[in-house]
PQR file of N, CA, C, O and H, with PARSE charges and radii, in Angstrom:
ATOM      1  N   MET A   1     -18.208  13.418   6.833 -0.4000 1.5000
ATOM      2  CA  MET A   1     -17.608  12.091   7.215 -0.0000 2.0000
ATOM      3  C   MET A   1     -16.483  12.023   6.887  0.5500 1.7000
ATOM      4  O   MET A   1     -15.730  11.503   7.711 -0.5500 1.4000
ATOM      5  N   LYS A   2     -15.998  12.411   5.830 -0.4000 1.5000
ATOM      6  CA  LYS A   2     -14.311  12.460   4.649 -0.0000 2.0000
ATOM      7  C   LYS A   2     -13.640  13.743   5.823  0.5500 1.7000
ATOM      8  O   LYS A   2     -12.618  13.550   6.480 -0.5500 1.4000
ATOM      9  H   LYS A   2     -16.609  12.833   5.160  0.4000 1.0000
ATOM     10  N   GLN A   3     -14.274  14.726   5.870 -0.4000 1.5000
ATOM     11  CA  GLN A   3     -13.734  15.386   6.280 -0.0000 2.0000
ATOM     12  C   GLN A   3     -12.569  15.285   7.946  0.5500 1.7000
ATOM     13  O   GLN A   3     -11.467  15.740   8.252 -0.5500 1.4000
ATOM     14  H   GLN A   3     -15.105  14.883   5.336  0.4000 1.0000
ATOM     15  N   GLN A   4     -13.611  14.432   8.628 -0.4000 1.5000
ATOM     16  CA  GLN A   4     -13.323  13.895   9.770 -0.0000 2.0000
ATOM     17  C   GLN A   4     -12.294  12.842   9.917  0.5500 1.7000
ATOM     18  O   GLN A   4     -11.518  12.594  10.839 -0.5500 1.4000
ATOM     19  H   GLN A   4     -14.507  14.062   8.380  0.4000 1.0000
ATOM     20  N   LEU A   5     -12.531  12.178   8.534 -0.4000 1.5000
ATOM     21  CA  LEU A   5     -11.395  10.936   8.585 -0.0000 2.0000
ATOM     22  C   LEU A   5     -10.063  11.806   8.117  0.5500 1.7000
ATOM     23  O   LEU A   5      -9.057  11.729   8.823 -0.5500 1.4000
ATOM     24  H   LEU A   5     -13.162  12.380   7.785  0.4000 1.0000
ATOM     25  N   PHE A   6     -10.055  12.622   6.943 -0.4000 1.5000
ATOM     26  CA  PHE A   6      -8.724  13.893   7.242 -0.0000 2.0000
ATOM     27  C   PHE A   6      -8.142  14.210   8.580  0.5500 1.7000
ATOM     28  O   PHE A   6      -7.055  13.804   8.990 -0.5500 1.4000
ATOM     29  H   PHE A   6     -10.872  12.684   6.370  0.4000 1.0000
ATOM     30  N   GLU A   7      -9.156  15.139   9.347 -0.4000 1.5000
ATOM     31  CA  GLU A   7      -8.623  15.580  10.500 -0.0000 2.0000
ATOM     32  C   GLU A   7      -8.280  14.137  11.366  0.5500 1.7000
ATOM     33  O   GLU A   7      -7.267  14.106  12.065 -0.5500 1.4000
ATOM     34  H   GLU A   7     -10.039  15.469   9.014  0.4000 1.0000
ATOM     35  N   LEU A   8      -8.883  13.342  11.306 -0.4000 1.5000
ATOM     36  CA  LEU A   8      -7.794  12.047  12.147 -0.0000 2.0000
ATOM     37  C   LEU A   8      -6.247  12.449  11.190  0.5500 1.7000
ATOM     38  O   LEU A   8      -5.333  13.168  11.596 -0.5500 1.4000
ATOM     39  H   LEU A   8      -9.706  13.366  10.738  0.4000 1.0000
ATOM     40  N   VAL A   9      -6.319  11.790   9.943 -0.4000 1.5000
ATOM     41  CA  VAL A   9      -4.837  11.690   9.321 -0.0000 2.0000
ATOM     42  C   VAL A   9      -3.732  12.724   9.955  0.5500 1.7000
ATOM     43  O   VAL A   9      -2.507  12.638  10.039 -0.5500 1.4000
ATOM     44  H   VAL A   9      -7.061  11.206   9.613  0.4000 1.0000
ATOM     45  N   ASP A  10      -4.784  13.868  10.423 -0.4000 1.5000
ATOM     46  CA  ASP A  10      -3.968  15.203  10.469 -0.0000 2.0000
ATOM     47  C   ASP A  10      -3.524  15.102  12.158  0.5500 1.7000
ATOM     48  O   ASP A  10      -2.589  15.817  12.519 -0.5500 1.4000
ATOM     49  H   ASP A  10      -5.779  13.938  10.355  0.4000 1.0000
ATOM     50  N   LYS A  11      -4.058  14.401  12.959 -0.4000 1.5000
ATOM     51  CA  LYS A  11      -4.225  14.412  14.377 -0.0000 2.0000
ATOM     52  C   LYS A  11      -3.122  13.467  14.185  0.5500 1.7000
ATOM     53  O   LYS A  11      -2.176  13.698  14.938 -0.5500 1.4000
ATOM     54  H   LYS A  11      -4.817  13.820  12.666  0.4000 1.0000
ATOM     55  N   TRP A  12      -2.966  12.473  13.398 -0.4000 1.5000
ATOM     56  CA  TRP A  12      -1.935  11.128  13.698 -0.0000 2.0000
ATOM     57  C   TRP A  12      -0.521  11.706  13.426  0.5500 1.7000
ATOM     58  O   TRP A  12       0.439  11.660  14.195 -0.5500 1.4000
ATOM     59  H   TRP A  12      -3.734  12.285  12.786  0.4000 1.0000
ATOM     60  N   GLU A  13      -0.579  12.321  12.046 -0.4000 1.5000
ATOM     61  CA  GLU A  13       0.857  12.867  11.750 -0.0000 2.0000
ATOM     62  C   GLU A  13       1.064  13.866  12.892  0.5500 1.7000
ATOM     63  O   GLU A  13       1.693  13.355  13.819 -0.5500 1.4000
ATOM     64  H   GLU A  13      -1.359  12.358  11.422  0.4000 1.0000
ATOM     65  N   LYS A  14       0.806  14.808  13.041 -0.4000 1.5000
ATOM     66  CA  LYS A  14       1.029  15.714  14.064 -0.0000 2.0000
ATOM     67  C   LYS A  14       1.230  14.617  15.647  0.5500 1.7000
ATOM     68  O   LYS A  14       1.979  15.029  16.534 -0.5500 1.4000
ATOM     69  H   LYS A  14       0.295  15.223  12.288  0.4000 1.0000
ATOM     70  N   SER A  15       0.824  13.879  15.740 -0.4000 1.5000
ATOM     71  CA  SER A  15       1.142  13.110  16.824 -0.0000 2.0000
ATOM     72  C   SER A  15       2.248  12.386  16.428  0.5500 1.7000
ATOM     73  O   SER A  15       3.010  12.435  17.393 -0.5500 1.4000
ATOM     74  H   SER A  15       0.217  13.545  15.020  0.4000 1.0000
ATOM     75  N   ALA A  16       2.685  11.837  15.679 -0.4000 1.5000
ATOM     76  CA  ALA A  16       3.903  11.045  15.174 -0.0000 2.0000
ATOM     77  C   ALA A  16       4.477  12.422  14.887  0.5500 1.7000
ATOM     78  O   ALA A  16       4.930  12.505  16.028 -0.5500 1.4000
ATOM     79  H   ALA A  16       2.066  11.797  14.895  0.4000 1.0000
ATOM     80  N   ARG A  17       4.754  13.287  14.473 -0.4000 1.5000
ATOM     81  CA  ARG A  17       5.574  14.246  14.690 -0.0000 2.0000
ATOM     82  C   ARG A  17       6.378  14.806  16.206  0.5500 1.7000
ATOM     83  O   ARG A  17       7.561  15.007  16.480 -0.5500 1.4000
ATOM     84  H   ARG A  17       4.386  13.219  13.545  0.4000 1.0000
ATOM     85  N   PHE A  18       5.143  14.931  16.965 -0.4000 1.5000
ATOM     86  CA  PHE A  18       5.361  15.339  18.244 -0.0000 2.0000
ATOM     87  C   PHE A  18       6.435  13.899  19.132  0.5500 1.7000
ATOM     88  O   PHE A  18       7.480  14.015  19.773 -0.5500 1.4000
ATOM     89  H   PHE A  18       4.182  14.768  16.742  0.4000 1.0000
ATOM     90  N   ALA A  19       5.774  12.885  18.867 -0.4000 1.5000
ATOM     91  CA  ALA A  19       6.360  11.283  20.043 -0.0000 2.0000
ATOM     92  C   ALA A  19       8.194  11.816  19.053  0.5500 1.7000
ATOM     93  O   ALA A  19       9.149  12.302  19.659 -0.5500 1.4000
ATOM     94  H   ALA A  19       4.925  12.790  18.347  0.4000 1.0000
ATOM     95  N   PHE A  20       8.179  11.580  17.807 -0.4000 1.5000
ATOM     96  CA  PHE A  20       9.724  11.529  17.346 -0.0000 2.0000
ATOM     97  C   PHE A  20      10.465  12.594  17.413  0.5500 1.7000
ATOM     98  O   PHE A  20      11.621  12.477  17.006 -0.5500 1.4000
ATOM     99  H   PHE A  20       7.403  11.185  17.315  0.4000 1.0000
ATOM    100  N   LEU A  21      10.041  13.843  17.908 -0.4000 1.5000
ATOM    101  CA  LEU A  21      10.916  14.922  18.513 -0.0000 2.0000
ATOM    102  C   LEU A  21      11.233  14.645  20.087  0.5500 1.7000
ATOM    103  O   LEU A  21      12.296  14.654  20.708 -0.5500 1.4000
ATOM    104  H   LEU A  21       9.102  13.938  18.239  0.4000 1.0000
ATOM    105  N   SER A  22       9.884  14.394  20.486 -0.4000 1.5000
ATOM    106  CA  SER A  22       9.864  14.252  22.517 -0.0000 2.0000
ATOM    107  C   SER A  22      11.244  13.025  22.404  0.5500 1.7000
ATOM    108  O   SER A  22      12.254  13.201  23.085 -0.5500 1.4000
ATOM    109  H   SER A  22       9.021  14.387  19.981  0.4000 1.0000
ATOM    110  N   ALA A  23      11.102  11.738  21.411 -0.4000 1.5000
ATOM    111  CA  ALA A  23      11.856  10.706  21.591 -0.0000 2.0000
ATOM    112  C   ALA A  23      13.587  11.009  21.237  0.5500 1.7000
ATOM    113  O   ALA A  23      14.453  10.219  21.615 -0.5500 1.4000
ATOM    114  H   ALA A  23      10.282  11.595  20.858  0.4000 1.0000
ATOM    115  N   GLY A  24      13.886  12.199  20.506 -0.4000 1.5000
ATOM    116  CA  GLY A  24      14.823  12.959  20.284 -0.0000 2.0000
ATOM    117  C   GLY A  24      15.699  13.523  21.875  0.5500 1.7000
ATOM    118  O   GLY A  24      16.896  13.476  22.161 -0.5500 1.4000
ATOM    119  H   GLY A  24      13.183  12.841  20.199  0.4000 1.0000
ATOM    120  N   GLU A  25      14.550  14.016  22.638 -0.4000 1.5000
ATOM    121  CA  GLU A  25      15.154  14.404  23.758 -0.0000 2.0000
ATOM    122  C   GLU A  25      14.993  13.687  25.016  0.5500 1.7000
ATOM    123  O   GLU A  25      14.890  14.150  26.152 -0.5500 1.4000
ATOM    124  H   GLU A  25      13.578  14.054  22.406  0.4000 1.0000
ATOM    125  N   GLN A  26      14.989  12.504  24.628 -0.4000 1.5000
ATOM    126  CA  GLN A  26      15.380  11.493  25.707 -0.0000 2.0000
ATOM    127  C   GLN A  26      16.710  11.026  26.371  0.5500 1.7000
ATOM    128  O   GLN A  26      17.630  10.823  25.579 -0.5500 1.4000
ATOM    129  H   GLN A  26      15.073  12.128  23.705  0.4000 1.0000
ATOM    130  N   LYS A  27      16.881  10.890  27.257 -0.4000 1.5000
ATOM    131  CA  LYS A  27      18.711  10.727  27.825 -0.0000 2.0000
ATOM    132  C   LYS A  27      19.087   9.041  27.733  0.5500 1.7000
ATOM    133  O   LYS A  27      20.183   8.562  27.441 -0.5500 1.4000
ATOM    134  H   LYS A  27      16.133  11.055  27.901  0.4000 1.0000
ATOM    135  N   ASP A  28      17.666   8.214  28.119 -0.4000 1.5000
ATOM    136  CA  ASP A  28      18.534   6.872  27.956 -0.0000 2.0000
ATOM    137  C   ASP A  28      17.372   6.373  26.903  0.5500 1.7000
ATOM    138  O   ASP A  28      16.249   6.829  26.692 -0.5500 1.4000
ATOM    139  H   ASP A  28      16.776   8.603  28.356  0.4000 1.0000
ATOM    140  N   ASP A  29      18.168   5.113  26.248 -0.4000 1.5000
ATOM    141  CA  ASP A  29      17.810   4.331  25.178 -0.0000 2.0000
ATOM    142  C   ASP A  29      16.456   3.719  25.087  0.5500 1.7000
ATOM    143  O   ASP A  29      15.771   3.761  24.065 -0.5500 1.4000
ATOM    144  H   ASP A  29      19.081   4.742  26.419  0.4000 1.0000
ATOM    145  N   PHE A  30      16.094   3.138  26.223 -0.4000 1.5000
ATOM    146  CA  PHE A  30      14.978   2.340  26.545 -0.0000 2.0000
ATOM    147  C   PHE A  30      13.640   3.433  26.508  0.5500 1.7000
ATOM    148  O   PHE A  30      12.566   3.102  26.007 -0.5500 1.4000
ATOM    149  H   PHE A  30      16.650   3.105  27.053  0.4000 1.0000
ATOM    150  N   GLY A  31      13.891   4.821  27.137 -0.4000 1.5000
ATOM    151  CA  GLY A  31      12.786   5.643  27.038 -0.0000 2.0000
ATOM    152  C   GLY A  31      12.381   6.470  25.321  0.5500 1.7000
ATOM    153  O   GLY A  31      11.299   6.885  24.906 -0.5500 1.4000
ATOM    154  H   GLY A  31      14.764   5.089  27.544  0.4000 1.0000
ATOM    155  N   ARG A  32      13.808   6.455  24.630 -0.4000 1.5000
ATOM    156  CA  ARG A  32      13.755   7.239  23.328 -0.0000 2.0000
ATOM    157  C   ARG A  32      13.239   5.787  22.463  0.5500 1.7000
ATOM    158  O   ARG A  32      12.450   6.014  21.545 -0.5500 1.4000
ATOM    159  H   ARG A  32      14.687   6.118  24.967  0.4000 1.0000
ATOM    160  N   ARG A  33      13.559   4.577  22.653 -0.4000 1.5000
ATOM    161  CA  ARG A  33      12.812   3.209  21.513 -0.0000 2.0000
ATOM    162  C   ARG A  33      11.568   2.991  21.526  0.5500 1.7000
ATOM    163  O   ARG A  33      10.792   2.595  20.656 -0.5500 1.4000
ATOM    164  H   ARG A  33      14.200   4.393  23.398  0.4000 1.0000
ATOM    165  N   PHE A  34      11.329   3.549  23.560 -0.4000 1.5000
ATOM    166  CA  PHE A  34       9.632   3.504  23.559 -0.0000 2.0000
ATOM    167  C   PHE A  34       9.145   4.272  22.795  0.5500 1.7000
ATOM    168  O   PHE A  34       8.311   3.970  21.941 -0.5500 1.4000
ATOM    169  H   PHE A  34      11.960   3.870  24.266  0.4000 1.0000
ATOM    170  N   ILE A  35       9.729   5.682  23.055 -0.4000 1.5000
ATOM    171  CA  ILE A  35       8.538   6.724  22.301 -0.0000 2.0000
ATOM    172  C   ILE A  35       8.445   6.768  20.494  0.5500 1.7000
ATOM    173  O   ILE A  35       7.613   6.975  19.611 -0.5500 1.4000
ATOM    174  H   ILE A  35      10.407   5.927  23.749  0.4000 1.0000
ATOM    175  N   ASP A  36       9.491   6.520  20.610 -0.4000 1.5000
ATOM    176  CA  ASP A  36       9.913   5.874  18.815 -0.0000 2.0000
ATOM    177  C   ASP A  36       9.096   5.111  18.838  0.5500 1.7000
ATOM    178  O   ASP A  36       8.300   5.626  18.052 -0.5500 1.4000
ATOM    179  H   ASP A  36      10.167   6.352  21.328  0.4000 1.0000
ATOM    180  N   HIS A  37       8.429   3.766  19.322 -0.4000 1.5000
ATOM    181  CA  HIS A  37       7.754   2.936  18.590 -0.0000 2.0000
ATOM    182  C   HIS A  37       6.551   3.586  18.591  0.5500 1.7000
ATOM    183  O   HIS A  37       5.991   3.370  17.516 -0.5500 1.4000
ATOM    184  H   HIS A  37       9.076   3.347  19.960  0.4000 1.0000
ATOM    185  N   GLY A  38       5.685   4.515  19.549 -0.4000 1.5000
ATOM    186  CA  GLY A  38       4.502   4.760  19.828 -0.0000 2.0000
ATOM    187  C   GLY A  38       4.516   6.000  18.348  0.5500 1.7000
ATOM    188  O   GLY A  38       3.534   6.157  17.623 -0.5500 1.4000
ATOM    189  H   GLY A  38       6.140   4.690  20.422  0.4000 1.0000
ATOM    190  N   ALA A  39       5.423   6.513  18.228 -0.4000 1.5000
ATOM    191  CA  ALA A  39       5.365   7.329  16.770 -0.0000 2.0000
ATOM    192  C   ALA A  39       5.878   6.961  15.420  0.5500 1.7000
ATOM    193  O   ALA A  39       6.199   7.720  14.505 -0.5500 1.4000
ATOM    194  H   ALA A  39       6.221   6.386  18.818  0.4000 1.0000
ATOM    195  N   MET A  40       5.897   5.748  15.459 -0.4000 1.5000
ATOM    196  CA  MET A  40       5.688   4.966  14.171 -0.0000 2.0000
ATOM    197  C   MET A  40       4.509   4.205  14.477  0.5500 1.7000
ATOM    198  O   MET A  40       4.285   3.332  13.638 -0.5500 1.4000
ATOM    199  H   MET A  40       5.636   5.131  16.202  0.4000 1.0000
ATOM    200  N   CYS A  41       3.785   4.262  15.311 -0.4000 1.5000
ATOM    201  CA  CYS A  41       2.374   3.569  15.309 -0.0000 2.0000
ATOM    202  C   CYS A  41       1.311   4.823  15.016  0.5500 1.7000
ATOM    203  O   CYS A  41       0.250   4.731  14.400 -0.5500 1.4000
ATOM    204  H   CYS A  41       3.966   4.971  15.992  0.4000 1.0000
ATOM    205  N   TYR A  42       1.713   5.666  15.443 -0.4000 1.5000
ATOM    206  CA  TYR A  42       0.995   6.585  14.908 -0.0000 2.0000
ATOM    207  C   TYR A  42       0.920   7.077  13.197  0.5500 1.7000
ATOM    208  O   TYR A  42      -0.019   7.477  12.509 -0.5500 1.4000
ATOM    209  H   TYR A  42       2.575   5.742  15.944  0.4000 1.0000
ATOM    210  N   MET A  43       2.858   6.758  12.799 -0.4000 1.5000
ATOM    211  CA  MET A  43       2.614   7.102  11.716 -0.0000 2.0000
ATOM    212  C   MET A  43       1.978   5.780  10.662  0.5500 1.7000
ATOM    213  O   MET A  43       1.763   5.913   9.458 -0.5500 1.4000
ATOM    214  H   MET A  43       3.621   6.433  13.357  0.4000 1.0000
ATOM    215  N   ASN A  44       1.856   5.081  11.106 -0.4000 1.5000
ATOM    216  CA  ASN A  44       1.297   3.655  10.330 -0.0000 2.0000
ATOM    217  C   ASN A  44       0.020   3.746  10.157  0.5500 1.7000
ATOM    218  O   ASN A  44      -0.546   3.567   9.079 -0.5500 1.4000
ATOM    219  H   ASN A  44       2.031   4.973  12.084  0.4000 1.0000
ATOM    220  N   CYS A  45      -0.544   4.045  11.269 -0.4000 1.5000
ATOM    221  CA  CYS A  45      -1.801   4.587  11.377 -0.0000 2.0000
ATOM    222  C   CYS A  45      -2.414   5.606  10.069  0.5500 1.7000
ATOM    223  O   CYS A  45      -3.352   5.181   9.393 -0.5500 1.4000
ATOM    224  H   CYS A  45      -0.084   4.190  12.145  0.4000 1.0000
ATOM    225  N   ALA A  46      -1.858   6.853   9.805 -0.4000 1.5000
ATOM    226  CA  ALA A  46      -2.075   7.956   9.389 -0.0000 2.0000
ATOM    227  C   ALA A  46      -1.786   7.668   8.189  0.5500 1.7000
ATOM    228  O   ALA A  46      -2.742   7.884   7.445 -0.5500 1.4000
ATOM    229  H   ALA A  46      -1.097   7.199  10.354  0.4000 1.0000
ATOM    230  N   THR A  47      -0.485   7.099   7.441 -0.4000 1.5000
ATOM    231  CA  THR A  47      -0.437   6.137   6.122 -0.0000 2.0000
ATOM    232  C   THR A  47      -1.526   5.047   5.877  0.5500 1.7000
ATOM    233  O   THR A  47      -1.956   5.135   4.727 -0.5500 1.4000
ATOM    234  H   THR A  47       0.292   6.923   8.045  0.4000 1.0000
ATOM    235  N   ASP A  48      -2.024   4.187   6.498 -0.4000 1.5000
ATOM    236  CA  ASP A  48      -3.099   3.217   5.875 -0.0000 2.0000
ATOM    237  C   ASP A  48      -4.229   4.116   5.808  0.5500 1.7000
ATOM    238  O   ASP A  48      -4.981   3.986   4.842 -0.5500 1.4000
ATOM    239  H   ASP A  48      -1.675   4.116   7.432  0.4000 1.0000
ATOM    240  N   LEU A  49      -4.492   5.057   6.721 -0.4000 1.5000
ATOM    241  CA  LEU A  49      -6.079   5.798   6.506 -0.0000 2.0000
ATOM    242  C   LEU A  49      -5.476   6.677   5.236  0.5500 1.7000
ATOM    243  O   LEU A  49      -6.483   6.921   4.571 -0.5500 1.4000
ATOM    244  H   LEU A  49      -3.882   5.162   7.506  0.4000 1.0000
ATOM    245  N   LYS A  50      -4.691   7.091   4.772 -0.4000 1.5000
ATOM    246  CA  LYS A  50      -4.073   7.883   3.652 -0.0000 2.0000
ATOM    247  C   LYS A  50      -4.459   6.972   2.163  0.5500 1.7000
ATOM    248  O   LYS A  50      -4.937   7.325   1.084 -0.5500 1.4000
ATOM    249  H   LYS A  50      -3.873   6.894   5.312  0.4000 1.0000
ATOM    250  N   GLU A  51      -4.037   5.769   2.655 -0.4000 1.5000
ATOM    251  CA  GLU A  51      -4.079   5.095   1.642 -0.0000 2.0000
ATOM    252  C   GLU A  51      -5.299   4.507   1.061  0.5500 1.7000
ATOM    253  O   GLU A  51      -5.679   4.724  -0.090 -0.5500 1.4000
ATOM    254  H   GLU A  51      -3.649   5.482   3.531  0.4000 1.0000
ATOM    255  N   VAL A  52      -5.947   3.682   1.997 -0.4000 1.5000
ATOM    256  CA  VAL A  52      -7.394   4.002   1.805 -0.0000 2.0000
ATOM    257  C   VAL A  52      -8.211   4.872   1.323  0.5500 1.7000
ATOM    258  O   VAL A  52      -9.114   4.525   0.562 -0.5500 1.4000
ATOM    259  H   VAL A  52      -5.639   3.506   2.932  0.4000 1.0000
ATOM    260  N   LEU A  53      -8.035   6.063   1.669 -0.4000 1.5000
ATOM    261  CA  LEU A  53      -8.886   6.977   1.133 -0.0000 2.0000
ATOM    262  C   LEU A  53      -8.370   7.506  -0.299  0.5500 1.7000
ATOM    263  O   LEU A  53      -9.302   7.667  -1.086 -0.5500 1.4000
ATOM    264  H   LEU A  53      -7.301   6.345   2.287  0.4000 1.0000
ATOM    265  N   ALA A  54      -7.544   7.704  -0.633 -0.4000 1.5000
ATOM    266  CA  ALA A  54      -6.914   7.469  -1.863 -0.0000 2.0000
ATOM    267  C   ALA A  54      -7.334   6.423  -2.712  0.5500 1.7000
ATOM    268  O   ALA A  54      -7.824   6.760  -3.789 -0.5500 1.4000
ATOM    269  H   ALA A  54      -6.787   7.573   0.007  0.4000 1.0000
ATOM    270  N   SER A  55      -7.222   4.957  -2.388 -0.4000 1.5000
ATOM    271  CA  SER A  55      -7.792   4.282  -3.334 -0.0000 2.0000
ATOM    272  C   SER A  55      -9.415   4.444  -3.565  0.5500 1.7000
ATOM    273  O   SER A  55     -10.057   3.996  -4.516 -0.5500 1.4000
ATOM    274  H   SER A  55      -6.824   4.683  -1.513  0.4000 1.0000
ATOM    275  N   ALA A  56      -9.866   5.138  -2.540 -0.4000 1.5000
ATOM    276  CA  ALA A  56     -11.328   5.626  -2.543 -0.0000 2.0000
ATOM    277  C   ALA A  56     -11.521   6.523  -3.686  0.5500 1.7000
ATOM    278  O   ALA A  56     -12.581   6.624  -4.305 -0.5500 1.4000
ATOM    279  H   ALA A  56      -9.344   5.502  -1.768  0.4000 1.0000
ATOM    280  N   GLY A  57     -10.330   7.237  -3.962 -0.4000 1.5000
ATOM    281  CA  GLY A  57     -10.041   8.419  -4.605 -0.0000 2.0000
ATOM    282  C   GLY A  57     -10.637   9.975  -3.874  0.5500 1.7000
ATOM    283  O   GLY A  57     -11.018  10.926  -4.556 -0.5500 1.4000
ATOM    284  H   GLY A  57      -9.469   7.155  -3.460  0.4000 1.0000
ATOM    285  N   LEU A  58     -10.609   9.955  -2.503 -0.4000 1.5000
ATOM    286  CA  LEU A  58     -10.836  10.872  -1.890 -0.0000 2.0000
ATOM    287  C   LEU A  58      -9.943  11.761  -1.320  0.5500 1.7000
ATOM    288  O   LEU A  58     -10.206  12.555  -0.417 -0.5500 1.4000
ATOM    289  H   LEU A  58     -10.299   9.182  -1.949  0.4000 1.0000
ATOM    290  N   LEU A  59      -8.726  11.582  -1.952 -0.4000 1.5000
ATOM    291  CA  LEU A  59      -7.638  12.599  -1.434 -0.0000 2.0000
ATOM    292  C   LEU A  59      -7.100  13.576  -3.019  0.5500 1.7000
ATOM    293  O   LEU A  59      -7.389  13.110  -4.121 -0.5500 1.4000
ATOM    294  H   LEU A  59      -8.512  10.937  -2.685  0.4000 1.0000
ATOM    295  N   PRO A  60      -6.634  14.375  -2.946 -0.5600 1.5000
ATOM    296  CA  PRO A  60      -6.209  15.512  -3.986  0.2800 2.0000
ATOM    297  C   PRO A  60      -5.002  14.444  -4.450  0.5500 1.7000
ATOM    298  O   PRO A  60      -4.375  13.611  -3.797 -0.5500 1.4000
ATOM    299  N   SER A  61      -4.960  14.758  -5.592 -0.4000 1.5000
ATOM    300  CA  SER A  61      -3.365  14.040  -6.217 -0.0000 2.0000
ATOM    301  C   SER A  61      -2.111  14.120  -5.307  0.5500 1.7000
ATOM    302  O   SER A  61      -1.465  13.176  -4.851 -0.5500 1.4000
ATOM    303  H   SER A  61      -5.470  15.435  -6.123  0.4000 1.0000
ATOM    304  N   ALA A  62      -1.846  15.824  -5.095 -0.4000 1.5000
ATOM    305  CA  ALA A  62      -0.503  15.973  -4.311 -0.0000 2.0000
ATOM    306  C   ALA A  62      -0.550  15.020  -3.122  0.5500 1.7000
ATOM    307  O   ALA A  62       0.494  14.455  -2.795 -0.5500 1.4000
ATOM    308  H   ALA A  62      -2.370  16.591  -5.466  0.4000 1.0000
ATOM    309  N   ILE A  63      -1.647  14.801  -2.469 -0.4000 1.5000
ATOM    310  CA  ILE A  63      -1.346  13.608  -1.177 -0.0000 2.0000
ATOM    311  C   ILE A  63      -1.319  12.337  -1.777  0.5500 1.7000
ATOM    312  O   ILE A  63      -0.594  11.500  -1.238 -0.5500 1.4000
ATOM    313  H   ILE A  63      -2.495  15.260  -2.735  0.4000 1.0000
ATOM    314  N   GLN A  64      -1.889  12.048  -2.671 -0.4000 1.5000
ATOM    315  CA  GLN A  64      -2.134  10.556  -3.199 -0.0000 2.0000
ATOM    316  C   GLN A  64      -0.586  10.325  -3.627  0.5500 1.7000
ATOM    317  O   GLN A  64      -0.196   9.244  -3.186 -0.5500 1.4000
ATOM    318  H   GLN A  64      -2.478  12.728  -3.108  0.4000 1.0000
ATOM    319  N   GLY A  65       0.397  11.013  -4.347 -0.4000 1.5000
ATOM    320  CA  GLY A  65       1.441  10.547  -4.572 -0.0000 2.0000
ATOM    321  C   GLY A  65       2.570  10.650  -3.557  0.5500 1.7000
ATOM    322  O   GLY A  65       3.685  10.417  -4.024 -0.5500 1.4000
ATOM    323  H   GLY A  65       0.080  11.891  -4.706  0.4000 1.0000
ATOM    324  N   GLU A  66       2.509  10.945  -2.287 -0.4000 1.5000
ATOM    325  CA  GLU A  66       3.092  11.701  -1.136 -0.0000 2.0000
ATOM    326  C   GLU A  66       3.850   9.915  -1.481  0.5500 1.7000
ATOM    327  O   GLU A  66       4.917   9.743  -2.071 -0.5500 1.4000
ATOM    328  H   GLU A  66       1.604  11.134  -1.907  0.4000 1.0000
ATOM    329  N   GLY A  67       3.199   9.099  -1.081 -0.4000 1.5000
ATOM    330  CA  GLY A  67       3.406   7.434  -1.009 -0.0000 2.0000
ATOM    331  C   GLY A  67       3.947   6.893  -1.743  0.5500 1.7000
ATOM    332  O   GLY A  67       4.536   5.840  -1.501 -0.5500 1.4000
ATOM    333  H   GLY A  67       2.332   9.239  -0.601  0.4000 1.0000
ATOM    334  N   GLN A  68       3.897   7.582  -3.109 -0.4000 1.5000
ATOM    335  CA  GLN A  68       4.423   6.599  -4.238 -0.0000 2.0000
ATOM    336  C   GLN A  68       6.255   7.632  -4.320  0.5500 1.7000
ATOM    337  O   GLN A  68       6.719   7.468  -5.448 -0.5500 1.4000
ATOM    338  H   GLN A  68       3.418   8.437  -3.306  0.4000 1.0000
ATOM    339  N   LYS A  69       6.833   8.177  -3.778 -0.4000 1.5000
ATOM    340  CA  LYS A  69       7.847   8.588  -3.935 -0.0000 2.0000
ATOM    341  C   LYS A  69       9.231   7.051  -4.112  0.5500 1.7000
ATOM    342  O   LYS A  69      10.421   7.310  -4.292 -0.5500 1.4000
ATOM    343  H   LYS A  69       6.456   8.310  -2.861  0.4000 1.0000
TER
END
């Protein structure tokens, strides 16, 4: 189960990165903002799950410290 949760974080982070890059390629403002919004949703999900995993002591310390910068 722990490995599946790590894979889910990774999947959401990759989806967010791809969406942010895609948003930058949009010619119209609405399209860019729409895709940016989706990217933020993916990133928020990944961040929330990482925080839960960190609070449960399931993340390596290097990853736990990312959100504390």
